[in-house]
C-alpha positions as CSV (number, residue, x, y, z in Angstrom):
1,X,87.4,82.2,106.4
2,X,88.9,85.5,105.5
3,X,92.5,86.6,105.7
4,X,94.1,90.0,105.9
5,X,97.1,90.3,103.6
6,X,99.6,92.9,102.4
7,X,100.0,92.9,98.6
8,X,102.6,94.5,96.4
9,X,100.6,97.2,94.6
10,X,103.5,98.5,92.4
11,X,107.2,98.1,92.0
12,X,109.3,100.7,93.7
13,X,111.5,103.0,91.7
14,X,114.3,103.8,94.1
15,X,113.2,104.0,97.7
16,X,109.9,102.1,98.4
17,X,106.9,104.1,99.7
18,X,103.6,103.2,101.3
19,X,102.0,103.5,97.9
20,X,103.8,100.4,96.8
21,X,101.7,98.3,99.2
22,X,98.0,97.6,99.6
23,X,96.1,95.9,102.4
24,X,93.5,93.3,101.1
25,X,91.0,91.0,102.7
26,X,90.7,87.6,100.8
27,X,88.7,84.4,101.1
28,X,90.8,81.4,102.0
29,X,90.1,78.1,100.2
30,X,89.6,74.8,102.1
31,X,92.8,73.1,103.2
32,X,94.1,70.4,101.0
33,X,95.8,67.2,102.3
34,X,99.3,68.0,103.5
35,X,98.5,71.6,104.4
36,X,98.1,73.5,107.7
37,X,96.3,76.7,108.5
38,X,98.5,79.0,110.7
39,X,97.4,82.1,112.6
40,X,100.6,84.3,112.5
41,X,101.9,85.8,115.6
42,X,105.0,87.7,114.4
43,X,106.6,88.2,111.0
44,X,110.0,89.4,109.8
45,X,110.9,92.2,107.4
46,X,114.4,91.8,105.8
47,X,116.6,93.8,103.4
48,X,116.6,91.0,100.8
49,X,112.9,91.7,100.2
50,X,113.8,94.9,98.5
51,X,115.4,93.0,95.7
52,X,112.3,90.8,95.3
53,X,110.2,93.9,94.6
54,X,112.1,94.3,91.3
55,X,111.0,92.2,88.3
56,X,114.4,90.8,87.7
57,X,115.9,87.3,87.7
58,X,117.6,86.4,90.9
59,X,118.3,83.5,93.3
60,X,114.6,83.8,94.5
61,X,111.6,84.7,92.3
62,X,110.4,88.3,92.5
63,X,107.2,89.2,94.4
64,X,104.2,89.3,92.1
65,X,102.1,92.4,91.7
66,X,98.6,92.3,93.2
67,X,99.6,89.3,95.3
68,X,100.7,89.0,98.9
69,X,104.4,89.4,99.8
70,X,106.0,86.6,101.8
71,X,108.8,86.1,104.3
72,X,109.6,84.5,107.6
73,X,106.8,84.2,110.2
74,X,106.0,82.3,113.4
75,X,102.4,81.3,114.2
76,X,100.1,78.8,115.8
77,X,98.3,76.0,113.8
78,X,94.5,76.4,114.0
79,X,93.6,73.7,111.5
80,X,95.7,70.8,110.1
81,X,95.4,68.2,107.3
82,X,99.1,67.3,107.6
83,X,100.5,64.3,109.4
84,X,102.6,65.2,112.4
85,X,101.1,68.7,112.8
86,X,98.3,69.3,115.2
87,X,96.2,72.2,116.3
88,X,98.1,74.3,118.8
89,X,101.6,73.5,117.5
90,X,103.8,76.6,116.9
91,X,105.6,76.7,113.6
92,X,108.1,78.9,111.7
93,X,107.4,79.2,108.0
94,X,107.7,81.5,105.0
95,X,104.2,82.9,104.6
96,X,104.4,86.2,106.4
97,X,102.7,89.5,105.4
98,X,99.3,88.1,106.4
99,X,97.4,87.1,109.5
100,X,96.3,83.7,108.3
101,X,98.4,81.5,106.1
102,X,97.9,78.2,104.3
103,X,101.2,76.5,104.5
104,X,102.4,73.2,103.0
105,X,103.7,70.9,105.8
106,X,107.0,70.7,104.0
107,X,107.4,74.4,104.4
108,X,106.9,74.5,108.2
109,X,109.0,73.6,111.1
110,X,107.8,73.2,114.7
111,X,109.3,75.5,117.3
112,X,109.0,75.5,121.1
113,X,107.6,78.8,122.4
114,X,108.3,77.6,125.9
115,X,112.0,77.6,125.2
116,X,112.2,80.9,123.5
117,X,109.8,83.6,122.4
118,X,108.3,83.5,118.9
119,X,110.4,86.3,117.4
120,X,113.7,84.5,118.5
121,X,113.0,81.9,115.8
122,X,113.1,84.7,113.2
123,X,116.3,86.2,114.7
124,X,119.0,84.6,116.8
125,X,117.6,81.1,116.5
126,X,116.4,81.4,112.9
127,X,117.5,82.4,109.5
128,X,119.2,85.6,110.8
129,X,121.4,83.7,113.2
130,X,122.2,81.0,110.7
131,X,123.3,83.7,108.2
132,X,125.6,85.2,110.7
133,X,127.1,81.9,111.8
134,X,127.5,80.4,108.3
135,X,128.9,83.6,106.8
136,X,131.5,83.9,109.6
137,X,132.6,80.3,110.2
138,X,132.3,78.7,106.7
139,X,132.2,81.5,104.1
140,X,134.8,83.7,105.8
141,X,136.7,80.7,107.3
142,X,137.0,82.4,110.6
143,X,140.0,81.4,112.7
144,X,140.7,82.0,116.4
145,X,142.7,85.2,116.8
146,X,141.3,86.9,113.6
147,X,140.5,90.6,113.6
148,X,137.0,91.0,112.3
149,X,135.2,94.0,110.8
150,X,131.4,94.0,110.4
151,X,129.4,96.6,108.5
152,X,125.7,97.2,109.4
153,X,126.8,95.9,112.7
154,X,123.8,97.1,114.7
155,X,121.4,95.2,112.4
156,X,120.0,91.8,113.0
157,X,122.8,89.8,111.3
158,X,125.7,92.1,112.0
159,X,125.2,92.3,115.7
160,X,125.2,88.5,115.9
161,X,128.3,88.2,113.7
162,X,130.3,90.4,116.1
163,X,129.2,88.5,119.1
164,X,129.8,85.1,117.6
165,X,133.2,86.2,116.5
166,X,134.0,87.2,120.1
167,X,132.6,83.9,121.5
168,X,134.8,82.0,119.1
169,X,138.0,83.8,120.0
170,X,138.4,86.8,117.7
171,X,141.3,89.0,118.9
172,X,139.4,92.2,117.9
173,X,136.0,92.9,116.5
174,X,135.1,96.3,114.9
175,X,131.6,97.4,113.9
176,X,130.2,100.3,111.9
177,X,126.7,101.6,112.4
178,X,124.6,104.7,111.6
179,X,124.1,106.6,114.9
180,X,125.9,107.3,118.2
181,X,123.2,105.2,120.0
182,X,123.9,102.2,117.8
183,X,127.7,102.6,118.3
184,X,127.1,102.6,122.0
185,X,125.0,99.5,121.8
186,X,127.7,97.7,119.9
187,X,130.2,98.4,122.6
188,X,127.7,97.1,125.2
189,X,127.5,93.9,123.2
190,X,131.2,93.3,123.4
191,X,132.6,94.9,120.2
192,X,136.1,96.1,120.8
193,X,135.6,99.2,118.7
194,X,132.8,100.8,116.8
195,X,132.2,103.9,114.7
196,X,129.5,105.9,113.1
197,X,130.1,105.9,109.3
198,X,128.5,109.4,109.2
199,X,131.4,110.8,111.2
200,X,134.0,110.7,108.3
201,X,135.4,108.5,105.6
202,X,134.9,104.8,106.4
203,X,138.5,103.9,105.3
204,X,140.0,106.4,107.7
205,X,137.8,105.4,110.7
206,X,138.5,101.7,110.0
207,X,142.3,102.3,109.9
208,X,142.1,104.0,113.3
209,X,140.0,101.2,114.8
210,X,142.2,98.4,113.3
211,X,145.7,99.9,112.9
212,X,147.1,96.4,112.3
213,X,144.6,95.6,109.6
214,X,141.7,93.1,109.5
215,X,141.5,89.4,108.6
216,X,137.8,89.0,108.1
217,X,135.2,91.4,106.7
218,X,131.5,90.5,107.0
219,X,129.8,92.8,104.4
220,X,126.2,93.8,104.9
221,X,126.5,97.2,103.1
222,X,128.8,97.2,100.1
223,X,130.0,100.4,98.4
224,X,132.3,102.6,100.5
225,X,132.5,100.0,103.3
226,X,133.7,97.2,101.0
227,X,136.3,99.5,99.5
228,X,137.5,100.5,102.9
229,X,137.7,96.8,104.0
230,X,139.7,95.8,101.0
231,X,142.2,98.6,101.8
232,X,142.6,97.4,105.4
233,X,142.7,93.7,104.7
234,X,145.8,91.7,105.7
235,X,147.3,89.2,103.5
236,X,145.0,86.2,102.8
237,X,142.0,88.1,104.2
238,X,138.5,86.8,103.7
239,X,135.4,88.7,102.8
240,X,131.9,87.2,103.3
241,X,129.5,89.2,101.1
242,X,126.1,88.9,102.7
243,X,124.3,92.1,101.5
244,X,124.7,95.5,99.9
245,X,122.0,97.6,101.5
246,X,123.7,100.8,100.5
247,X,122.9,100.0,96.9
248,X,119.5,98.3,97.0
249,X,117.5,101.5,96.4
250,X,119.9,103.0,93.8
251,X,118.4,104.0,90.5
252,X,121.8,104.4,88.8
253,X,124.5,101.7,88.5
254,X,126.9,101.7,91.4
255,X,130.6,101.4,90.8
256,X,132.6,98.5,92.1
257,X,135.2,99.2,94.7
258,X,137.9,101.3,93.1
259,X,140.7,99.4,94.8
260,X,139.6,95.9,93.8
261,X,143.0,95.2,92.3
262,X,144.4,95.1,95.8
263,X,142.8,91.7,96.1
264,X,145.4,90.3,93.8
265,X,148.5,91.2,95.7
266,X,146.9,90.5,99.1
267,X,145.5,87.2,97.8
268,X,142.1,88.0,99.2
269,X,139.0,85.8,99.0
270,X,135.7,87.6,98.3
271,X,132.7,85.2,98.4
272,X,129.1,85.9,98.2
273,X,126.6,83.6,99.8
274,X,123.0,82.8,100.3
275,X,122.0,81.2,103.7
276,X,119.9,78.5,102.0
277,X,123.1,76.9,100.7
278,X,124.3,76.3,104.3
279,X,121.4,74.3,105.7
280,X,123.8,71.6,106.7
281,X,125.0,73.9,109.5
282,X,121.5,74.4,111.0
283,X,121.8,71.7,113.7
284,X,125.3,72.8,114.7
285,X,124.3,76.4,114.8
286,X,121.2,76.0,116.9
287,X,123.1,73.9,119.5
288,X,125.8,76.5,119.9
289,X,123.5,79.5,119.8
290,X,121.2,77.9,122.4
291,X,124.2,77.6,124.7
292,X,125.4,81.1,124.0
293,X,122.0,82.6,124.7
294,X,121.6,80.6,127.8
295,X,125.0,81.6,129.2
296,X,124.5,85.3,128.3
297,X,127.5,85.3,125.9
298,X,125.2,86.5,123.1
299,X,122.2,88.9,123.2
300,X,119.9,89.9,120.5
301,X,118.0,93.1,120.0
302,X,114.7,93.7,118.4
303,X,112.8,96.6,117.0
304,X,109.1,95.7,117.2
305,X,106.3,97.3,115.2
306,X,102.7,96.4,116.2
307,X,100.1,95.5,113.6
308,X,100.0,93.9,110.2
309,X,98.9,97.2,108.5
310,X,102.1,98.8,109.7
311,X,104.3,96.2,108.0
312,X,105.1,98.4,105.0
313,X,106.2,101.2,107.3
314,X,108.4,98.7,109.2
315,X,110.0,97.6,106.0
316,X,110.6,101.2,104.9
317,X,112.1,102.0,108.3
318,X,114.4,99.0,108.0
319,X,115.7,100.2,104.7
320,X,116.4,103.6,106.3
321,X,118.2,102.1,109.2
322,X,115.6,102.9,111.9
323,X,116.0,99.5,113.5
324,X,118.5,98.2,116.1
325,X,118.7,94.4,115.8
326,X,115.9,92.5,114.1
327,X,112.9,94.4,112.8
328,X,109.7,92.3,113.4
329,X,106.0,93.0,113.2
330,X,103.6,91.6,115.6
331,X,100.3,90.5,114.1
């Protein structure tokens, strides 16, 4: 049996281009015991994948040249040699960027496509939602009444962070985004204020949106946004550092926030996190998110690109901010 895959052809220098990717057709081996063969339906592209394209040591191994990339995907089992998994079961797993995937049973979890569409398990009910929930509630130690600022707020994680904060009783939620349309969408989702970071200095716009300061900052961007948030932080403020997309494609070293010393007098907490360290929250998160989605308290947006061969373009578009909500590729 043959599979269509997207391989990493070369490592990007700065912004990734289509030339960094290559489509391949490969022969699949026979299944071994404990493995399943999955026909993928939908896959995710995510900002963290840019870091894996560099040959540097990190919390997850880099992608290998001339080999398929991987990432979250949902598909249907078409062959199984694993106990507890049968043909027809839908599963979420980590072998995206291909139409057919051989997956170890330990790396797959069953999902119910009757309860939610496949892409939801890559977004609000999946790693994206868990990231938002864990980062806000545990990393940032959210408390009812907090004023919350979210950067990259129209993205998959950011849009959920703001809505979760409102659902948990935030007194005010502010988001930044990269276009008037995205700002308008954040207000539709229940954000109390939102601004386009292209419209002026982030620090100035944040002060206008949060004149009494902020208690929690959920950072998806880094750079100018992080500096602005530190400036607006109230005493004992907490910062959950989830991503720094403004820096991922930089070819020169990026400076740290110039006002970092303010963290001393304000007694701030800045904490980076990886969602895999918060697996213990998965059950709690899914229960609450299922309720929020069912009641309409939370919505999730998607930007859908059709076709595996268009996955590189989808990823590049994600890095340029062309998505609203989760960027997914149907296969």
